KENUGU-840527 format. One record per residue: x, y, z of N, C-alpha, C in turn. Coordinates in steps of 0.05 Angstrom, whole numbers, padded with zeros to 5 digits, always signed. Example, Ala and Ser with C-alpha at 12.3 -4.5 7.8 and 13.67 -1.06 7.14 Angstrom:
<pts>
+00264-00114+00156+00246-00090+00156+00264-00066+00156+00257-00045+00142+00273-00021+00143+00258+00001+00157
</pts>
This chain:
<pts>
+00604-00122-00882+00575-00110-00881+00557-00128-00862+00562-00153-00863+00546-00169-00846+00551-00162-00817+00577-00159-00810+00585-00152-00782+00577-00125-00774+00576-00109-00795+00562-00084-00786+00531-00083-00780+00517-00099-00795+00488-00102-00791+00482-00116-00763+00501-00139-00756+00499-00150-00732+00503-00130-00709+00523-00114-00714+00532-00097-00692+00509-00076-00690+00500-00067-00710+00476-00045-00710+00454-00056-00701+00448-00086-00704+00425-00099-00693+00423-00095-00663+00447-00109-00653+00450-00109-00620+00446-00083-00609+00458-00060-00624+00450-00037-00612+00425-00024-00612+00413-00033-00634+00383-00026-00636+00369-00040-00610+00377-00067-00604+00360-00086-00588+00366-00073-00563+00392-00062-00554+00396-00051-00527+00384-00025-00523+00384-00007-00545+00370+00020-00545+00341+00010-00541+00331-00007-00549+00296-00014-00545+00295-00021-00520+00315-00040-00508+00313-00050-00480+00311-00027-00462+00332-00009-00465+00331+00014-00446+00309+00032-00448+00297+00038-00472+00275+00052-00476+00250+00041-00461+00248+00010-00464+00227+00000-00447+00228+00006-00418+00257+00001-00408+00257+00009-00377+00252+00034-00371+00261+00050-00383+00255+00081-00379+00223+00088-00378+00213+00075-00399+00180+00077-00403+00166+00067-00377+00176+00043-00368+00165+00031-00347+00168+00047-00319+00193+00058-00322+00197+00075-00295+00180+00097-00294+00178+00111-00321+00160+00133-00320+00132+00127-00314+00119+00105-00325+00095+00093-00315+00090+00092-00288+00113+00079-00277+00107+00077-00246+00107+00099-00231+00123+00121-00241+00117+00150-00232+00129+00156-00205+00135+00178-00197+00142+00183-00176+00124+00201-00164+00121+00204-00138+00099+00225-00127+00102+00253-00134+00084+00263-00143+00087+00296-00154+00083+00307-00124+00071+00296-00105+00070+00311-00081+00079+00295-00055+00089+00303-00035+00096+00287-00012+00077+00288+00011+00079+00269+00026+00062+00266+00052+00065+00289+00068+00089+00300+00070+00092+00326+00086+00082+00348+00076+00079+00353+00050+00063+00376+00038+00033+00370+00042+00023+00349+00040-00004+00341+00045-00013+00346+00075+00005+00337+00093+00001+00346+00120-00002+00375+00123+00020+00390+00118+00020+00418+00120-00004+00433+00106-00013+00422+00083-00036+00435+00072-00063+00428+00091-00065+00402+00102-00089+00396+00117-00087+00407+00146-00067+00415+00155-00066+00427+00186-00085+00447+00191-00099+00446+00209-00119+00472+00215-00103+00494+00218-00116+00514+00199-00102+00546+00204-00116+00563+00222-00105+00573+00243-00122+00593+00263-00131+00616+00246-00161+00623+00252-00169+00649+00241-00158+00665+00259-00151+00689+00245-00137+00712+00261-00160+00736+00259-00162+00755+00281-00174+00779+00281-00157+00797+00292-00156+00823+00282-00142+00843+00291-00151+00853+00317-00133+00866+00335-00135+00875+00357-00132+00909+00355-00142+00927+00369-00136+00955+00370-00109+00960+00367-00091+00948+00382-00063+00954+00380-00047+00949+00357-00060+00932+00339-00049+00924+00317-00042+00895+00317-00043+00882+00342-00035+00854+00342-00060+00837+00334-00057+00816+00333-00075+00795+00324-00083+00770+00343-00099+00762+00343-00107+00736+00365-00127+00720+00347-00125+00692+00356-00140+00672+00339-00169+00674+00350-00188+00676+00327-00218+00676+00336-00229+00651+00337-00242+00645+00363-00252+00621+00371-00276+00616+00350-00283+00591+00347-00300+00581+00328-00328+00586+00343-00348+00590+00324-00374+00600+00336-00386+00572+00345-00395+00566+00366-00402+00539+00378-00428+00532+00361-00447+00546+00355-00469+00540+00343-00464+00529+00313-00447+00542+00305-00439+00538+00273-00422+00510+00274-00406+00505+00295-00395+00480+00298-00410+00457+00305-00432+00464+00319-00452+00443+00327-00467+00434+00299-00472+00456+00281-00489+00448+00261-00471+00429+00239-00443+00439+00238-00426+00425+00219-00420+00396+00229-00420+00388+00255-00419+00364+00269-00443+00347+00265-00462+00361+00267-00493+00347+00262-00492+00333+00233-00483+00349+00216-00485+00344+00184-00465+00322+00178-00441+00322+00189-00421+00301+00187-00428+00278+00202-00441+00278+00221-00452+00253+00236-00475+00240+00225-00490+00254+00209-00514+00247+00195-00504+00232+00167-00479+00241+00156-00473+00228+00129-00446+00208+00133-00439+00209+00159-00411+00194+00165-00412+00165+00155-00430+00153+00159-00432+00123+00154-00446+00117+00130-00459+00137+00113-00476+00131+00093-00459+00124+00065-00475+00110+00050-00462+00104+00022-00461+00130+00006-00439+00133-00009-00432+00158-00024-00457+00167-00044-00470+00148-00055-00492+00154-00076-00514+00158-00062-00520+00154-00033-00541+00159-00020-00543+00190-00010-00522+00204-00012-00522+00234-00006-00540+00248-00025-00556+00265-00015-00575+00282-00030-00558+00304-00042-00570+00320-00060-00557+00341-00073-00554+00362-00052-00574+00371-00039-00573+00389-00014-00548+00378+00006-00544+00354+00015-00525+00346+00030-00495+00353+00019-00498+00345-00006-00468+00351-00022-00464+00377-00020-00483+00397-00028-00480+00425-00025-00473+00436+00002-00482+00422+00018-00476+00433+00049-00449+00427+00057-00441+00403+00046-00410+00393+00052-00392+00412+00039-00400+00418+00014-00384+00437-00002-00381+00466+00011-00402+00473+00022-00403+00499+00033-00385+00499+00056-00389+00480+00076-00368+00480+00095-00337+00476+00091-00335+00459+00069-00307+00451+00060-00292+00475+00053-00314+00497+00037-00297+00519+00028-00283+00537+00044-00284+00531+00074-00272+00546+00092-00250+00531+00109-00246+00504+00100-00230+00487+00112-00201+00484+00100-00182+00475+00114-00157+00466+00104-00163+00446+00080-00153+00445+00056-00160+00429+00037-00133+00423+00020-00133+00405+00003-00112+00400-00020-00128+00388-00043-00122+00394-00068-00130+00381-00092-00105+00365-00103-00112+00340-00106-00093+00317-00116-00099+00309-00144-00080+00309-00162-00087+00299-00192-00083+00269-00188-00103+00257-00181-00102+00227-00180-00117+00215-00206-00101+00205-00224-00111+00195-00248-00123+00170-00249-00149+00166-00263-00158+00137-00262-00160+00126-00287-00158+00101-00293-00162+00086-00318-00185+00098-00334-00184+00099-00360-00205+00112-00377-00230+00101-00371-00255+00120-00361-00281+00108-00363-00280+00089-00336-00266+00093-00317-00260+00072-00299-00257+00085-00269-00264+00071-00248-00257+00079-00221-00231+00067-00210-00217+00050-00227-00192+00038-00221-00169+00059-00222-00152+00061-00199-00132+00081-00196-00109+00073-00218-00100+00087-00233-00081+00081-00251-00052+00077-00235-00036+00062-00250-00011+00057-00238+00008+00082-00232+00005+00103-00252+00017+00127-00249+00012+00140-00225-00017+00140-00216-00027+00153-00198-00021+00141-00167-00012+00119-00167-00008+00102-00141+00006+00117-00123+00032+00127-00129+00047+00141-00109+00034+00165-00097+00019+00182-00111+00007+00205-00100-00016+00189-00074-00032+00170-00083-00049+00160-00066-00036+00147-00041-00011+00138-00044+00005+00124-00023+00014+00149-00006+00025+00174-00017+00031+00194+00001+00008+00208+00017-00018+00206+00001-00040+00211+00019-00042+00195+00043-00042+00169+00038-00045+00149+00061-00027+00151+00085-00004+00159+00075+00018+00168+00097+00011+00191+00110+00000+00213+00098-00006+00236+00109-00028+00235+00128-00052+00221+00122-00072+00217+00140-00068+00200+00164-00047+00182+00160-00040+00162+00184-00020+00181+00202-00012+00206+00195+00005+00218+00212-00008+00226+00242+00004+00222+00263-00011+00227+00287-00021+00256+00291-00006+00277+00277-00022+00304+00275-00050+00306+00263-00057+00288+00251-00085+00289+00235-00101+00266+00243-00094+00252+00264-00111+00226+00271-00135+00239+00287-00158+00222+00285-00184+00226+00296-00203+00250+00283-00189+00261+00262-00205+00282+00251-00222+00270+00226-00247+00284+00217-00262+00275+00196-00249+00288+00169-00249+00274+00151-00238+00283+00128-00259+00277+00103-00263+00296+00087-00279+00293+00063-00262+00288+00038-00269+00260+00025-00255+00255+00003-00273+00266-00022-00270+00280-00038-00288+00291-00058-00279+00284-00084-00297+00270-00101-00288+00264-00128-00296+00286-00151-00281+00294-00169-00290+00311-00193-00281+00301-00217-00298+00306-00235-00294+00298-00267-00288+00321-00283-00280+00319-00305-00279+00342-00326-00308+00344-00337-00312+00361-00354-00339+00370-00364-00348+00359-00386-00332+00332-00398-00341+00319-00420-00360+00295-00407-00382+00294-00426-00404+00270-00419-00424+00285-00403-00447+00270-00397-00468+00274-00387-00469+00280-00356-00488+00294-00345-00486+00302-00314-00490+00271-00300-00507+00258-00310-00510+00231-00292-00484+00215-00294-00477+00211-00319-00452+00193-00321-00428+00205-00305-00424+00230-00302-00398+00243-00291-00409+00242-00260-00431+00245-00254-00436+00243-00222-00431+00211-00215-00439+00197-00228-00434+00170-00220-00406+00162-00216-00389+00171-00240-00363+00163-00241-00347+00177-00217-00358+00203-00210-00345+00216-00186-00347+00201-00163-00372+00193-00155-00374+00179-00136-00362+00153-00132-00360+00135-00152-00345+00113-00156-00315+00116-00147-00305+00140-00158-00276+00145-00155-00272+00156-00127-00287+00170-00119-00282+00176-00088-00286+00153-00070-00304+00133-00073-00305+00110-00060-00281+00095-00063-00270+00091-00085-00244+00077-00090-00219+00087-00072-00220+00114-00075-00195+00122-00057-00205+00120-00031-00227+00123-00017-00235+00116+00010-00229+00087+00018-00236+00070+00000-00229+00040+00006-00202+00035+00007-00186+00044-00011-00155+00044-00012-00145+00050+00016-00152+00074+00023-00140+00088+00048-00150+00068+00071-00172+00059+00073-00183+00041+00093-00169+00014+00093-00168+00001+00072-00155-00021+00067-00127-00025+00071-00111-00006+00061-00082-00007+00060-00067+00009+00081-00085+00033+00096-00070+00043+00117-00085+00045+00143-00109+00028+00142-00121+00021+00167-00135+00045+00178-00144+00063+00159-00156+00088+00169-00185+00083+00174-00198+00092+00195-00224+00088+00205-00242+00096+00180-00261+00080+00172-00282+00085+00154-00298+00108+00159-00306+00110+00185-00323+00133+00196-00308+00160+00195-00280+00162+00192-00266+00185+00190-00267+00195+00163-00276+00183+00145-00272+00191+00114-00299+00192+00103-00309+00214+00095-00337+00216+00080-00329+00222+00051-00337+00200+00036-00335+00204+00008-00360+00215-00006-00353+00239-00023-00375+00252-00036-00366+00255-00067-00384+00254-00083-00378+00258-00114-00394+00284-00121-00378+00300-00139-00388+00324-00150-00395+00323-00181-00385+00301-00191-00384+00299-00222-00373+00326-00232-00388+00340-00252-00375+00360-00269-00385+00388-00256-00397+00389-00234-00408+00410-00222-00393+00434-00212-00366+00421-00204-00348+00443-00197-00325+00443-00205-00321+00451-00234-00299+00450-00247-00274+00470-00238-00253+00463-00240-00227+00477-00229-00222+00501-00248-00227+00492-00274-00219+00510-00297-00247+00511-00314-00265+00527-00309-00290+00532-00322-00285+00540-00349-00262+00554-00357-00256+00563-00381-00255+00542-00404-00240+00517-00390-00237+00494-00410-00247+00467-00394-00268+00462-00396-00283+00438-00383-00266+00413-00390-00255+00410-00409-00237+00385-00418-00213+00384-00408-00204+00407-00395-00176+00405-00380-00174+00385-00363-00151+00369-00362-00147+00346-00341-00145+00355-00312-00138+00384-00312-00138+00389-00280-00163+00393-00267-00188+00388-00283-00210+00382-00272-00218+00356-00259-00199+00337-00271-00204+00312-00259-00186+00309-00237-00200+00312-00212-00183+00310-00184-00194+00299-00166-00182+00294-00144-00192+00288-00116-00186+00306-00097-00207+00322-00086-00198+00340-00063-00204+00325-00038-00184+00331-00019-00186+00322+00006-00186+00345+00028-00207+00346+00045-00215+00368+00061-00213+00361+00091-00199+00372+00107-00197+00369+00138-00225+00386+00147-00244+00371+00156-00267+00384+00164-00266+00393+00194-00243+00390+00204-00239+00398+00232-00259+00391+00254-00269+00369+00248-00289+00355+00264-00278+00330+00278-00274+00332+00304-00264+00304+00317-00286+00284+00313-00278+00258+00311-00293+00234+00309-00301+00227+00333-00327+00228+00339-00339+00220+00368-00329+00192+00372-00321+00185+00399-00316+00160+00409-00339+00140+00408-00334+00116+00403-00356+00099+00400-00353+00073+00415
</pts>
């Protein structure tokens, strides 16, 4: 009987160790999205217009609209995230609506702007993507969003701090130019799932290729 208990105990310890290793690997996480997928989502897509013969051709951007967008980006480019006004945030969102973009489910520690260990692979894939030569020299918006739980002020502040965290990580770890990244927070004002404000899908970071080349300085 003693031998059986000793054998059973060894098996239990081994199983516990295996479970710990499996749990650690799960927590470390695998990237749910690859750098190539992010690059493809952020590459500029030509706007097409139909010709009389049924063919299509790319429509050139309106120079006046481009100039207005560039002026806004240059105005906010080196500003602190929390210094952006509501009007500026909404203008950025309006421009971003027509640009190549991707939503990344980057999780943060609870009530914190610290990137969780499980989310690091996704942030690293983002860093690789934005370092790709095909996306170099372009301005990107890094927009933080929260779920609908909590007050407006709390969520606005949290989303701004989280957007800042992602920007700092990309600058520090991947040597991306700070002037190429505009961090902005939207709190709970732009829920992805309005029917369920508490849905984790609302807690995301959206990256937008604003298709504006950074002016050389």
